[in-house]
C-alpha positions as a Markdown table, in Angstrom:
| # | Residue | x | y | z |
|---|---|---|---|---|
| 1 | Unk | 92.0 | 96.3 | -3.5 |
| 2 | Unk | 89.5 | 97.3 | -6.2 |
| 3 | Unk | 90.6 | 94.4 | -8.5 |
| 4 | Unk | 90.2 | 91.9 | -5.7 |
| 5 | Unk | 86.7 | 93.3 | -4.9 |
| 6 | Unk | 85.7 | 93.1 | -8.5 |
| 7 | Unk | 86.9 | 89.5 | -8.7 |
| 8 | Unk | 84.9 | 88.7 | -5.6 |
| 9 | Unk | 81.8 | 90.4 | -7.1 |
| 10 | Unk | 82.1 | 88.4 | -10.3 |
| 11 | Unk | 82.6 | 85.1 | -8.5 |
| 12 | Unk | 79.7 | 85.9 | -6.2 |
| 13 | Unk | 77.3 | 87.0 | -9.0 |
| 14 | Unk | 78.2 | 84.1 | -11.2 |
| 15 | Unk | 78.1 | 81.6 | -8.3 |
| 16 | Unk | 81.4 | 80.2 | -9.2 |
| 17 | Unk | 83.0 | 77.7 | -6.9 |
| 18 | Unk | 86.7 | 78.5 | -6.9 |
| 19 | Unk | 87.7 | 75.9 | -4.4 |
| 20 | Unk | 89.4 | 78.4 | -2.1 |
| 21 | Unk | 88.6 | 79.6 | 1.4 |
| 22 | Unk | 86.0 | 82.3 | 1.8 |
| 23 | Unk | 88.7 | 85.0 | 2.4 |
| 24 | Unk | 90.9 | 83.9 | -0.5 |
| 25 | Unk | 92.1 | 87.5 | -1.0 |
| 26 | Unk | 94.2 | 87.4 | 2.2 |
| 27 | Unk | 96.8 | 85.6 | 0.1 |
| 28 | Unk | 97.2 | 88.9 | -1.9 |
| 29 | Unk | 96.2 | 91.6 | 0.6 |
| 30 | Unk | 96.5 | 90.8 | 4.3 |
| 31 | Unk | 93.8 | 91.9 | 6.6 |
| 32 | Unk | 91.4 | 93.1 | 3.9 |
| 33 | Unk | 88.0 | 93.1 | 5.6 |
| 34 | Unk | 84.8 | 91.7 | 4.1 |
| 35 | Unk | 83.0 | 94.9 | 4.9 |
| 36 | Unk | 85.5 | 96.9 | 2.7 |
| 37 | Unk | 85.1 | 94.5 | -0.2 |
| 38 | Unk | 81.3 | 94.6 | 0.2 |
| 39 | Unk | 81.4 | 98.4 | 0.2 |
| 40 | Unk | 83.4 | 98.5 | -3.0 |
| 41 | Unk | 81.1 | 95.9 | -4.7 |
| 42 | Unk | 78.0 | 98.0 | -3.6 |
| 43 | Unk | 79.5 | 101.2 | -5.0 |
| 44 | Unk | 80.2 | 99.4 | -8.4 |
| 45 | Unk | 76.6 | 98.0 | -8.5 |
| 46 | Unk | 75.2 | 101.4 | -7.6 |
| 47 | Unk | 77.2 | 103.1 | -10.3 |
| 48 | Unk | 75.9 | 100.7 | -13.0 |
| 49 | Unk | 72.3 | 101.1 | -11.8 |
| 50 | Unk | 72.0 | 104.9 | -12.0 |
| 51 | Unk | 71.1 | 107.0 | -15.0 |
| 52 | Unk | 73.6 | 108.5 | -17.4 |
| 53 | Unk | 73.0 | 112.0 | -16.0 |
| 54 | Unk | 73.6 | 110.9 | -12.5 |
| 55 | Unk | 76.9 | 109.2 | -13.6 |
| 56 | Unk | 78.2 | 112.5 | -14.7 |
| 57 | Unk | 78.4 | 113.5 | -11.0 |
| 58 | Unk | 80.8 | 110.5 | -10.4 |
| 59 | Unk | 83.0 | 111.1 | -13.5 |
| 60 | Unk | 86.1 | 113.4 | -13.4 |
| 61 | Unk | 86.1 | 116.1 | -16.1 |
| 62 | Unk | 87.6 | 115.0 | -19.4 |
| 63 | Unk | 91.0 | 116.4 | -20.1 |
| 64 | Unk | 91.2 | 119.0 | -22.8 |
| 65 | Unk | 93.0 | 117.8 | -25.9 |
| 66 | Unk | 94.5 | 120.4 | -28.3 |
| 67 | Unk | 92.3 | 120.6 | -31.4 |
| 68 | Unk | 89.2 | 119.3 | -29.8 |
| 69 | Unk | 86.2 | 121.3 | -28.8 |
| 70 | Unk | 85.8 | 121.2 | -25.1 |
| 71 | Unk | 82.6 | 119.3 | -23.9 |
| 72 | Unk | 80.8 | 121.3 | -21.3 |
| 73 | Unk | 78.4 | 119.6 | -18.9 |
| 74 | Unk | 74.7 | 120.4 | -19.5 |
| 75 | Unk | 74.3 | 122.2 | -16.2 |
| 76 | Unk | 77.5 | 124.4 | -16.4 |
| 77 | Unk | 76.0 | 127.1 | -18.7 |
| 78 | Unk | 75.4 | 130.6 | -17.4 |
| 79 | Unk | 72.0 | 131.5 | -16.1 |
| 80 | Unk | 70.3 | 134.7 | -17.1 |
């Protein structure tokens, strides 16, 4: 679903005429609504328009790899 939404976003932004019906994705995912695709596209655009600090709220924590120093988020320190 996300791949289809991102293809739709790229096609729309670049104004590419793909020569297929408006709901071309129904060939791959039946009954996928325009509103769901639009919601996914807006979330992607919102993500790329926010600051790096705000993106940290969206990102899952990095896994700890043996031998690496863990990276702690800036706001996770103890307060005095």
